[in-house]
Every structure is written in structure tokens, then in C-alpha cells.
C-alpha positions, 0 to 999 in steps of 0.5 A: 498500500502507496502512502498516497493510497493510505492518505486518501483511504483514511479520508474515504473511511472518514467520509464513510463513517459520516453517512452513520449515525450514533456511530461515534467519533473516529479517534484512531485508524489503521489498516490491520492486515492486506489480504491478496490470496484471491488475486487482488489486494483487499485491505481489512483497516481496524477503526477506533470510534468514541462508542465502538470498533469497527473493521472497514473492509475495502480495495480497489477493486473491491466495495468498502463496508464496515462490520462491528467488532463487538458482533460476530466479526471478532478478527480481521480474517474473519470480516474479510472472509465474510465480505469477500463472500458477500461481494462474490454472491452480489456479483453472480446476482449481477451476472444473473440479472444480466440483460443485453444492450439491445433488451434496455430498449423495447425492439421488434427484431425478433423476426429478423433471426440473423441481424437479432443475432448479429446484435446480441454478438455485438452486445456480448462482446462488448466491455469497457476493458476491449482494445480500441480495434476491438470497439471497431469491430463492433461498429464493424457488425452493427454497421453489416446488420443496417447493410443485411436489413437493407437486403431483408427489405428488397427481398420482400419487394424485389420488383420495387427496388429494381425498379429504383436501380438501387443496389441492395447493400445501399442502405440509406437509398433503399431505407428512405424509399422503403420509408416512403412505401411504408408510410405515405401521405401527408399525414405521416410527413413528419415521422417520415422526416423524422425517420429519415434522420435517424436512419441517417444517424445510425449509418454515420455514427457507427461508419464513425466508430468503424474508422476512428480508433479513439471511440470509448465504451459509451460511444459504441454502446450508442452506435449499438442502441443507434443500430437496434432501434433504426432496424426495430423502426423499419420493422413497425413502419412495416406493421403499419403498412400492412394494415395497423393504421387501417384498423377500424375506428368507432366513430362515436368514441374512437376506440379500436375494440371493433367487433364484427357480427353477423346479425340478420345477414348483415355485418355488424362493427359493434364497438365493445368500449360504447357499444355503438353499432354500425352497419358495415357497407357491403362490396360485392366483388 
């Protein structure tokens, strides 16, 4: 333990004790023992106050906590053993509850299995300890996912994209055309504008990750979120396109809880919210 570390830690312990009531004024602090058996340095401090005696366990990679010497922890070794047991249990609980980054926002990408697999792979690779080249590699996976999304869109409507003369890998132009296709009309003008902006942000930001050796963990995490959000965006625009915007709406209360029933050879739209009934017009084809 360096003198600088000792001075800084003693200050932290004093500040730490201020957060407890009725613990007394510190009258003496000394490092009782340092343990290294788990591959890291963990220090047990003997702290005497005007009202009692305490063990404080801490380390550069271990959280700080105190244990009373008047209770069950009569030695530095016992306090250390208990503290590390609790720490390992909390660490395991964190791993059990770990969520992928792409689970942090609600996404509709499960149907796109290959893209979903790529993004989950990138999420699993992402770590604070990565080297710059590894951050760049994750940016490349994100950009490849956007290209694969472009190809998926083209496969859904080959004639449409062939008529435009775009390559299937031209993500920005292909996405722009499908945004026009999926949400046409003046009522969707604002959404089209926002959707194009998000597409451009995701592609441009991922490109900056790929070409820059100076990006950090939060930068790459943001790139992954942008990518996942764009995939989800195009899927939800597709949902609008296939009919969600054309669901029947009650003309009286605006509810979409409509049930179609047949009564006396007539089709009736009955609202489950206000019980309004409207006869549907049947067009013979």
C-alpha cells in the first residue's frame, strides 16, 4: 500500500463513517491486514470510535463496508471472509440479472433472426476493457447489420427496389425508399422526416466508430442502440404498412375495440367500449 493510497483511503473511511448515525467520532484508524489470496489486494482496517470498534474492508476493486467488532466479526480474517463472500454473491446476482444492451429499449427485431443474432453477438462482445480495435470491430458488426436489413427489405419487394436502380446493399437509399413506401401521405410527413434522420444518424455514427481509434465504451454502446433502434423502426413502419393504420375505429368514441358480428344477414361493427353499432357496407366484387 502506497502512502498516497493510505492517506486517500483514510479520508474515504472518515467520509464513509459520517453517513452513519450514532456510530461515534473516529479516534484511531490503522490498516490491520492486507489479503491477496483471491488475486487482488483487499485491506481490512481497524477503526476505533468514541462508541465502539469496527472493521472496514475495502480494496481498489472491492466495495467498502464496515462490520462491528462487538458482534460476530472478532478478527480481521473473519471480516474479510464474510465481506468477500457477500461481494461474490452480489457479483453472481448481477451476472444472473444481466441484460443485453439491446434489451434496454423495446425492440421488434426477433423476427429478423440473422440481424438479431449479429446484434446480440455485438452486445455480448461489448465490454469496458476492450481495445480500440475491438470497439471498431463492434461498429463494423453494427454496420453489417444495417446492410443486412437493407437486403431484407429488398427481398420483401424486389420489383419495387429494382425499379429504383439501387443496389441491395445501399442501406441509406433503400431505407429512404421503403420509408416512403411504408408511410405515405401528408399525415405521415413528420414521421418520414424523423425516420430518415434516425437512419442517417445510425449509418453515419457507425461509420465513425469503424474509422476512429479513439472511441470509448459509451460511444460503441450508443452505436449499438442506434442500430437496434433503426432495425426496430423499419419493422414497425412495416407493421403500419400491412394494415395497422387501417384498423376500424368507432365513429362515436374513437375506440379500436371493434367486433364484427353478423346479424340477419348483415355485418355489424359493434364497439366494445361504448356499444355503438354501425352497419358495414358490403361491396360485391
